[in-house]
VEXSEVEX-464717 format. One record per residue: residue in one letter; x, y, z of N, C-alpha, C in turn. Coordinates in pm, whole numbers, plus 50000, padded with zeros to 5 digits. Example, Ala and Ser with C-alpha at 12.3 -4.5 7.8 and 13.67 -1.06 7.14 Angstrom:
<nodes>
A513194943150780512304955050780513204967050780/S512854977550708513674989450714512905000350787/
</nodes>
This chain:
<nodes>
M793775164183952792985152483942793415138783904/L793725130783971794695118083873792985110683820/G793885105183719792545098383622792105087683687/E791205079283650791025066283675792065053183659/A792585051483592793755041283579794695043683718/L795265060183716795915060883815795635058083982/M794315064583952793465062784102793445042684149/T793115037284034793345018484009794685020284124/L796105019884039797185020784062797515022284215/A796845036384252797335041384365796405031984484/A795205027984456794475015984561795185000784562/T795754997084416796794986584414798094987184508/G798384998284490799924998384530799595000184695/G798755007884736798105006584903798074989384968/N797494985484827797514976084916798604965484884/A799064960984773800534960684764801714962784881/V802004975284902802144983085052802604970785160/I801084973185175800724965385276800754948985331/A800354942585203800824927585165802324923185170/A803394936085144804834933685139805794933285299/M804344940185357804844941085530804854929485598/A804254919885536804124906085570805054896585479/A805564898285386806244888985315807444887585329/D808164881585304810004882085302810184891185185/G811164894785230812484904085153811494919685133/W810784922185273810664938485322811404949785342/D812764941185370813364951085333813904961885209/A813974951185177814504953684980813274963184977/F811934960584964811164963584951810644974584962/K810824975185086810734994185130811815002185113/G812754996785033814185007085006813325011984913/R812894998384828812275003884673811335012984678/I810485014384735809135022584735809835034684810/A810285032184899810975046484991811765055984882/K812305048384754813165056284703812165059284583/V811505052584561810335059684453809805075684498/F809255069584661808615086984712809665096984695/G810885093284719811815100184739812395111984664/R812115108284513812185112684385813815116584347/G814655111384450815735117784434816295125984542/T815465127184600815975133884753816115129284876/P817175120084882817265111685037816475115785131/E816275127085168815435130385269814315126285289/L813725126485174811935120885102812045105085116/A813105097485080812885083685097813355076385258/D813835086285333813805081185442813125086185547/A812215098385469810765099785556809885089485535/T810115086185455809155074585370809455062485448/A810275059585437811085048485520810485045785677/A810815059085724810355059685876808455060285881/R807895061385781806675062185808806445047885771/L806685036685674806775026685607806595014585813/D808205022385854808325015385944807115014186065/Q806825028086065805865033386149804375020086111/S803975020385973802805017785946802934999285996/R804354993585957804044978086022804344978386146/A805044987986222804454984886375803534983086451/A802334994586374800994988786396800214978286330/L800984968886257800134958086213801124950486342/E802054948286380802364941586464801874931086571/G801604922886606800614914086744799544915886737/L798994918586600797614917686624797364903386545/S795884903586545795274891286512793914894686448/G793164885186383791854885286352791414899886331/P790604901686382789434913486353790544931386375/D791224925586497791754941386488793044945686399/L793194928686362794724931386278793804934586158/D792604928686058791944935185970791764947485957/G791084954686094790674966886101791964976886105/V793004974286119794304983886129794864980385975/R794834964185877795204965885784794854975085668/A792994972785717792514981985617792995000785648/E792945003585752793285015985793794415017485674/Q795595009585739796985014085675796875015785490/E796075007885450795835004285289795395017885281/I794255023285345793965036185293794995051785313/V795365047385416796945055085417798045058385329/W797935047485281798925042285158798395045985002/R797195045585009796605043284890796625059984914/T796235065484943796415082684970797905091684914/R798805084684990799455088984980800385085184852/L800065072684792800285071884631799605081484568/E798365084784613797675095084505798525105384519/D798665109484591799215124284621800915121084548/L801325109784530802945110184468802045109584324/L801205098784271801035100484163800545111884074/E799535122284136799345135784123800145142484071/Q801715143784166802885151384149804015147084062/H804025137384085804685128784013804725115883897/P803115118383790802875108383713804185098583649/E804785102483607806075098383558806375082783663/A806115084683819805995074083872805315064083837/A804325066283793803425054383775804285038283716/D805285037383651805975030183568806535019183701/E806835029983760807925023083907807025016483991/L805835022083992804665019484133804335003584052/R804065004183940803374988883854804714977583910/A805824982383855806664973883853806884968183960/L806614976084114806724973384232805354962884292/V803774964784248803004957484233802724947184168/A803844947984092803884930284044804854923284097/E805914926784167806614917584233805724912484372/V805304923684412804304913084522803464907984505/K802534910284344802044902384340802464889684274/T803654884984231804494871784230805134869784308/G805394881984380806054871584545807274871384538/S808044882484439809094882584454809784896884437/T809334899184621809494914384657811234909084696/G812034902584682813264905184735814094889584703/M815344887984736816064878384746815904867584884/V815514859484908815114852285044816644841785008/Q816894837185133817724831885191817364818985270/Q817264806785266816464799885365818014782985378/R817854784285507818784772085529818354761985615/A817994749885574817274739385684818104724885681/E817834720885756819054709685828817964701585930/A818064687785845817404673885925818544667085924/Y818234656286083819154643886093818644634386124/D818674625786091818884610586154817024607786064/Q816314604186176814364603886062813904615786080/A814034625386095813284638586070812664644385932/Q812294647885923811474652985796810944667485791/Q811754673885644811044685785674810664688885537/A809694701085545809334707485381809754717685366/V810554729985251810874742185264809794745585150/L809104756485218808544762785055808734777885075/G809494781284928809204796384899809794795784758/H810794808084745811504810184613813144817284697/G813814818684599815124820584634816314810484648/T817274814984697818554804484751817964791584851/Q817484781884836817614772884920818634759784961/I818684758785040820344749985095819574741985181/V819244731085152818184719485228819584709785249/N819704700185399820824690385382820014683585471/F819984667685444819374657985527820494652085581/G820434648185693822074633285757820664620585806/G821664612685875820704602985909821964592285895/Q821124583285861821174568985813822724567585664/H821604575885565822524578285422823204593985426/G823084602685533824144613785539823984620585378/G822854620385317822624624985187822524638885231/T823004650385114822984663885074822224662284974/S821284675084971820674679384872820464696184872/Q820814703584734820854716784741819164717384631/G818844723784632817464727984543817464746884557/
</nodes>
């Protein structure tokens, strides 16, 4: 039986898994969470990655109440899987905490964006990671940030 702290971590982790599915860096996050589940066994990690892909596919194309309902179901699924993992491998808690923290801070993986605007076009680029922004037009200036 899990203690309250690990139950809370599993619930937070389930929420983080679903949140990461819609975030930049999903593939990197998926690989890391699958590795946590795999516990050094590539077959288990691969099976987890396939389940994560199925969960993400279930969310695609949905919106409004339909999305909210399926999202809630998937959070329960991943919370339960995380509870099982933590019950069998309590040492996985620190790895899971680190992944949850990444999702909360929005740093689930490397992001690279490239945007170009010419003439009198305007643009705004939001996010984190490497961003290359080229502004053209009358002044032909280039800015990188």
